[in-house]
N, C-alpha and C positions, 0 to 999 in steps of 0.2 A: 504494500500500500504506500503510495508516494506521500512524503511528508509535506506539510504546508510550507510554502516558500517563505524565505526570510522577508521581513518587511522592506519595502523600498525606502532608501534613505536619500535625503537631499544631497549630502556630500558624496554619496555613492555615484552621483552622476558625473563627477569630475573626469574620470578616465574616458567616459563617453563623449563629454564635451571636447576634450582634448583631441580625441580621434576625429570627431566631426569638423573641428577647426582645421585639422591637417587635411581632411578631404576637401574642404572648401578652398584651402590654399592650392592644393594640387589641381583642382578644377579651374583655377585661374589661368592655366595654360591650355591651349587647344589639344596638345598631345596627352596631357594628364586627364583632362575631361573625357576625351574619346576612349582612352585605355580603361579608365574606371567604368565608364558607361558600358563598355563592351562585355563586362561580366554578366550583364542581364541575359546575354545570348546563351551562355552555358555557365551556370554558377559553380559547377563541379570542376571546370577548367578555366579559372579566371587568370590565366597566365600573364596576360598583358597588364592586368590590374595589379598583380603582385608587385611589380616594380614600384608602384606608388603607395601601396597599402601595407604590404607584409611586415615592414619594420615597425608598424604601429599596432599590429594585432598581437595581443598577449601570446607569448610562446606557449603558455599553458592552456590556451583555448582549445576546446574540443572541436571536432570536425564541424558539428552543427553550429557552434558558437562562431567559428571562423566564417562559415557561410553567412551567418547573420551580419557580421562586420562587413563582408563584401557586398551582400545584398543591399544593406542600408546605404553604403557608399555609392553603389551603382544607381540606386533610385535617386539619390541626391544629385549625382552627376547628370542623370537624364533630364532633370529640370533646372540645373544650374545655368546661369547666363552664359551665352556663347562668347568666350574671350576674343574670338576673331572679329566680333562685331563691336569690340571695344567695351563691352559690358563687364564690369568687375563682379566677381563672385561675392555675394554677401556672406558674412559669417554665418555659420550654421546655427549659432546660439549667441547672439550679441550680449545678452544680459544674463545675470545669475539671479534667479527669482526662486524663493522657497516653494512657490506653487508649481514650478516647472515639473516636478516629479509626477504631478497628477495630470499634466497636459499631454495625455497619451493619445492613441488613435481614437478612442471613444470621444475624447474632448474635441478632436479635429472633426469627427463626423457630426457632433452636435453643432459645431460652428458652421459646417456645410449646410445643415438643415436650417439654421437661423439665417444664413445668407441666401437661402433658396437655391443652392447649388444642387442639393439632393432633396427629394421628398422624404418625409419622416419614415415612411414605410420602406423605402428603398435603402435608406441608411441602416434601419433596423435589420433588414434582410441581409445586407452585406456584412454587418457586424456579427450576426448569428452564424452566417456561413464561415467567416474567418475563424470564429471561436471553435468550430468543429474540426478545423483542418489540422493535419500534421504539418511539419515544417515544409515539406514539399508542396503541400497545398497553398501555404502562404507564399512560397516562391512563385507559384503559378498565378495567384490572384491579387497579391498585394501591389505589384508594380503598376498595374493598370489603374487601380483605385487611387494610389498616391499620385500618379500622373494627372488623373482627373481632378483631384482636390487641388493640386498645385496650379493647374491651368486656370483655375478659378480663384487663385490667390488665397485659398484656405490654408492657414498656418499648420505646419507640421513641426513638432518639437523633436528634431532629429536625434538628439542624445537620448531622449526618453524612448523613442521608437527603437533605437539600437539596443538600449538596455532591455526592453521588453522582448525583442527578438532573440537576444542572447539567453534569456531565461526560458524561452519557449520549449526547448528540448527537455528540461527538467520539470517545469511548472506551467504547462500550457493552460490548465484550468484556472489557476490563480491569476495568470496574466490576462486571460480572456475575461475573467470576472472583473478585474480592474478596468478593462476597456468598457465593459458593460456599465459598471458603476459610474464612470466618468461621463459616458454618453447620456445615461438617463438623468444624472444629476444636472448636467449642463443643458440638456434639451429642455428640461422643465424651466430652468433659469432663462433661457433665450426665447422660449415660445410663449411665455406667460402673457406678454403684451400683444401677441398676434391674434 
């Protein structure tokens, strides 16, 4: 029987913030952005992305955890500004806020509902589907959802997404539960006036 996951801690985000800042920096060059983004084609063979990412992935990371690091970086690179157009990459997490640890995928989906990017039922269905997935299912479904949210300027708290994805192989139920809680808590907050 799997044990309950350890509680998420604010200062526990620092390694994930550092990693995502590195990713944002690497996405500032056309070659770096393209190499990192290429990992979405085959997450099991992210050889071009390794040049830019491997030194920042913990040596002790499990195979699934390494895939989470690379997947998150690739999704970020997919939506990062194109440096060839002179657009500078924005930092993945410019501010440190104690509430950041709760700004997970559920929070982003609640924001999408309040901005009318997604219908409430669609967001709930997507979240329920993701909650039932193994990591391979997340790899299949998450990039399109993240791309859709970012195309509508819905915020993604990248370090929190990375933290959650690295926890998925050991604590998928607890992680999915935290997404659901954030979604329903913030959906109620954002739709009361509608």
